[in-house]
N, C-alpha and C positions, 0 to 999 in steps of 0.2 A: 385395124392396124395401128401399131403402135410411130408415133415419130421419130422417122428416122433420125440417127447422132443424139439422142435424149440419153444420159446416164452413162454415155462411155466412159469417164475415168473410172469410176470404181472398179474394172473389171482389167481395161489396159492399162493404169497405172503402173501399177507390177513391173509389166514388159516394158515397159518404156523407160521405169525406173534401174530396173537390170541395165538398159542399152547408157543408160548414167553413170549409173554407180561404176560398171566395166569401165567406160570409158573407150579401152580398144577392143571395143565386140566384134566381132565377123559380120554378126546380124545384118548392120544396116543403121542409121543415120535415123535418131527423128524422125525429122523432114520428109524422107524415104518412107518410115511405117506410115505416116498421115497421108501421103500421095495416095500409097497402095490402100490407105484404108475408107478415103472419098471416092477413089473407082469398084471398090468393093461397094458399098453404100450404092453410084448411082448404076450398077451388074443388077444390084438384088430389088432396087426397085421399077427399075425395068421389067425383070422377070413376074416382081409381084402384082403389076398391073396388067401386063399380057398376057398371064398364064390363065387359063378358064378354072372355077373352081373346082373342087376335089368333088361334092357331092352339088347337087343342087337344091336340096331342100333337106333341113335334119337337120342335127347335132354335129360337129364336127371342130376341131380348133384353128381359129383363126391365124391363117399365114401372118407372117410380120420381121419386121428387123430389130432383131434387140442388140443390146452392147457388145457383142460377140459374134452371131452369126445370121445367115437369111437363113429362113423358116418358111417352108409351105405348109400347107392345110395338114390338120392331122385328123386321121377316123380315130373314136373314141375308142378308149380302152389300150390302146397301141401305141409302142416307144416309136417316135419320128426322129430319123438320124438325118445327120447329113453330111457331107465332107469335110473336113478342118479348113477352117477360111482361109485363101492362099496369102492373106500379103500379113499373116504371121510373120515374124523375121527369121523364123526356121522352120518356115513352112516347108523349105522342099527333105527336108529329114522325118517329116508327117506326112508322106502322101495316100497311104492309104487308112490314113485316120479316120474316128468319125465322132461326129459331137452328136449328142442325144438330151432328146426330150420326151416326156411322158403328156398322151393326151389323156386325159382321164373320161371314166365314163359318160362324167355329166357335158362333156364336147369344152371343156376348159383345159387350159394348160395346166401342169403340175407346180403346186407353189412350191417354194423351200420354207423347211418347218419357223414357223414364227415370224414370216416372212411375207410382204405382198409380191415381189421376183419372183420370176419364172423359175426353178429348179431346170439345172442342163449338170451335163456329166461331159466333161472335157477332160478327162485325162489321157485320151489317145492323142488329143492336141496340143500337148505339155513337149516342152524342149526335150528331147532325145536324143542331145548331141552329147551327154554324158556328165554338162555342166551342174554344178553343186544346187540342190531346190533351193528355193526361197527360204528356206527355216533352216537352213543350213548356215547359210549365207545371211539372215537374222541373227544367228546365236553368234557369226565369228560379227558382225558387227556391235552386239553389248560387248561381246570382249574387248573389242580394241578401244569401244566407247569410254570401258570403267580402267582400261589400262590408261589411257590420255591422261584421264581425268586425276589418278590417282599419281602420274607422273608430273604433271602442272601444279598439282599443289605441293608436293616434293619438292618442287626444282624450284616453285617461289619462296618454301621457309629456306633451302639450302641456300637459295642467291640471298635471301636477307642475312645470313648466318655471314657468309664469305663477308660480305660488304659492313655489317657489322662491328666485328671483330679487327682492330686496326692491324693487329700482328699477325692477320694473312693474310695484309695484302702484300702479294708476290708474284713474280711473272708467273709460277704455276698458277696460284689459284686464281690469275685474271683469266688464263686461258681457261680453266675451270668452265668461272663465270660466264666464260662466252658460248663454250658448249650449252652450260646450262641454259644459255637463252636462246640458240639456237634448235635444243628440245622443247623450249615455252611457246616458240614463234610456230615450231610444226607441227603441237599440239592445237594451237590456238586455229591455225589453218586447215586444220584437218576439222578442227570445229565449226570453224564458218562452211564448209564446201558441204557437210551434211545437213547444217542448216541450211543452205539455199537447197540444194536437193529438197529435200522436204517443205519447204516456202513455197516452189515454184509448183508443183502441185496440190498445195491445199491452196494457192491463190486462185487458182486457173478455173474460171469461170463457167458456168455453164454455155452460155452464149458465147461463148473464147474458148470452148477446153483447147483444143490444138492451137491454135492459132496462137490462141498466149501462151501456152508453152514455150512456143517456137521461136515467137517474139521475144520472150526473156531468155531463151538461150542462146540467143543472137544480141542479146546487146551487149553494151561494152564491161558495164557493172558484174556480169559473167563470168567474162572471159577473164577480167581483171582476178576476181576471186581465184581461179584457176591456174594462172600466171605467176600470183605471189606465191600459190602452194607449192608449184613446182620449186621456184626459189628457195623457200621456208627448206622441205624438204632437200634438195641441193646443195645449201648452204651446212643444214644438220651431217650432211656425208661429210663436207670439206673441214667441219671442227673436229671431225673423228681423227681426220686425217693428220689435222694441226697436232694432237694428243698425242696421235703415233709419232711424228715428228721431231717432237720437242720430248717425247720419253727416248728418244732413240740418240739425240743431241747429245741429252746429260749422261746418255751411256758409252756413247764412242769418243765425246770431245770432250776435254780439261776443260779447256779455256774459251770463251765467247762471250758475246755483247749482249745479254740477256733483252734491253732493250731495242738497239735495231733488231735483235730477232724477234722481236714480239710486233714490232711497225709488220715485220715480214707477214708475221702469221695471222694478222688482223686483215692485211690485204690477201692473204690468201680465204679464209674466212668467209670473209663477207664479200669480197670483190672477183673471185672466180667465177663461183655462179653466175653473176653478172653478165659475164663475157659470154655465158654458154646458152644462158635462160633468155636473155635479150635475142640472139640471133632466132632461137627454133620461135619467138613471137612473131617475128617479122615474116617468118618462112611460113609460118600458120597464114599471118594475114594475107600473105600474096598469093597460098600456092592451095590452100587447105582452109579455107574460111566459110567455116561451116559449125551449126550448132556453139556448144560452149566450150570448143576445143578439146573435148573430153574424150574425145576417137582418134587415132590415129589410121587415115587410109595407107597413105606410105609409110611404112616403119620407118624408111630412109631418114625421115624429119625428125621424127621420134630418136634416132639416134643420135640427134645434135645434143639430148637432152641423157640419153640413156648412156652412151661413150663414157663421157666422161667421171661419171658416178663412180661405173664397172673401174675405170682408171684410180680413183682413189679409193675403192673398196679392195682392187687387186694391192697396192701398194699398201697399201695397210694390212691388208694379211702376210705381205711380205717384212714389214715390221716386224709382227706378229712374233713370225718363224725365227728371225734372226735373234729379238729380245728373250724370247723362249730361250737358242742356244747358248746366248750367255748367262742367262741365270744359269741354266746346268752346268758351264762350265763354273761359273763362283761358287754354284754347291759342292760341285765335285772339290773343289781346290780347296774350300773346308773341311776336307775329310768327315762330314757327316757320314750315321748312320745311313744304310739304302732308305728304310723305313721313315727315318727323316726328311732325307733329300726328296721322296715321292710326295711325303705331305706337302712340304714347303713349295717345291715345285707345281702339285695341282692346285696351290693356293694361290700361285701367283697368276697360275694360267687362267682362273676361272677370275680371279680379278681381275684380269686385261682382256678378256673378252668385251663384257659390254661399253672397255671405254674407248675400245679399235673396230666395238663394231664388225668382231670377226664371224661372227653366225652370217652374215649378208653373203659370205663366198659362197656357204650351199646354194643359194638357188640362185644365184646372179649370175649364172649364162643357162638359166630355163625359162628362156623368152614368154614372152605374153602370147604372143600367136601361134606358139607350137606347144603350149601346154593344152590339154583337155584332160576332159574327165574328172577322175580321184587325184590325177598329180595335179589338176588347175588350182581344185580345191583344197590338197595339203600345202601348196606354195603360198596360196592366199592368206589361210587358217596360218602358218607359221610366220610368215612376214608383219601381218599384220599385228599378230599378237605379239611375237619378238619384241620390233618399232615399238609400238604402243607401252610397251611396259621396261624399253630399255630406258629412258629415262628415269624412271622409279630407282633403278638399281644404280645407275651412275650419281643420282642422289646418295644413297643409300654406304654405295662403297667409300667416293671423295668426300663425302659431308658427313654425315651421322654417326658413322662409325671410325670413322680419320681420328688418328692420334693427337695432330694439332688442336683440332677441332672439340674435341674432348678435354683438351689441358686447357685451352682457354675459357669452358664452360667450368672447369674447375677450379679456375684460379680467381673468376669471378662470381662464384659462388663462396670461396671464400674469405672474398672482401666483403661482399655482400651479406656473409654470416658473421664476420667480424665485427664489422660497424653496426652491425645492429646490435652485440653480444655485448659493447661496452654502453651503446646510448641509453639499454635497457638498464644495464648496473648502474649507470649513474648519471643521470642526463645533465647534470652539472658537470660531469667531466670530459675534456673532449677527447671524442676518441681518436684513439689508438691508430695512426698511417704505418701502415707497413709498406716497405718494397716490394713491388707485383713479384722479381725476382728470386723473394724471398720465400716465399709461396710454392714454386714449385721450382725442381732441379730442372738443371738442363736446359737447353731451347728448344727450338724445334727437332721433331722427330722426324727424321728420314728425307734430312734434306736435302742429302744429293738424290733420289730417285723418290719417286712416291710413297710417302710412308705407307697406303692401305695397299701397295703392292709388292713392294719388297723391302719391306723394313730389316723383316729379320736375314733378307739375302744378300742385300749388300751391308749388314754392318759388321 
């Protein structure tokens, strides 16, 4: 008979990992699963010690408790089946399922190929509520990890560019810089969260398998990681809102104090999320203080964070519609041909979507507690994919292919080329110094409206 509780993590960790990763799973918390597993162990041990042997003598497969189920004695050359363990979080959906082992003619349990572990078939006991299988979730995880990594790299470069060129220092680009920073913090917080979840299971020792997981989940550091992630995500949404508010202000108001309004935007982007993330943390501590605060038993508590974010998404969508209407009216006023009008409108629309996060409206009101089956997977895939690559798209549209940025690069390149040309021509001759404004005609492009969005539209 094997020792109870040995090697539990190899099979059960994916189950628990799903609970942690999904956060708002309806299956129950990690501590609840742990308690049920302990009760299952005790019942199994009692059964194994009290039940008489299947045969008095001869070959047979010995009863045992492995990392998944409780097994009785087995006759040689037969399959042994038991009901799906009732400690499984989704046990109510697999009431008639069975898990199987095979007892070889030699009276030993069949082993996995190239392994010392017994073979078993648990296909009938896997989650059958329509949630995405583990392979699909792993695929989504790889996609959003790549997306956040690319976004992080692009945004760091874009931030350095906007800070490096003095002529790009203006209110509009200061707002862009704060938006870039919020995307960077969001990516970093996601990386830290994923690392914490992985580290939490890797460092759980065999002697304290479940207890180690529980103790860390209930630690202050684990909870702070998830609170900071919630703040970074909320701040990102509110800086998207600030971008929409500033764009709308440029289009509607002819005169306003940019310095004063920028201070207001700083308070909205970084300050407003504090006003609902901290109360959420207090409520979780007082009324739902379990685990790492990744699961929401009472969805009313989750509304403390969800509702302000939904408001930001809704306001930005209204701004998006209003801006599109203004663009259409200006295009029609210029009396351009229909084809040219449609092309410019499409370009402006596609440019505004990542800046304002308009795509969020699609699944904004499809709640996690109501999304099941394929809808849940599609929602998860779209949200994580779009959100992870959104920072990359913003960096490309509002920095790398922005006319003002390209103009500054051309001016710097021309200065460098002229200086080095004259140095190489005559090292004793003093380099010719040309004024910067003589190398490139015109000032900034699209100063009244974002150059990448509506340069041609509002000229």
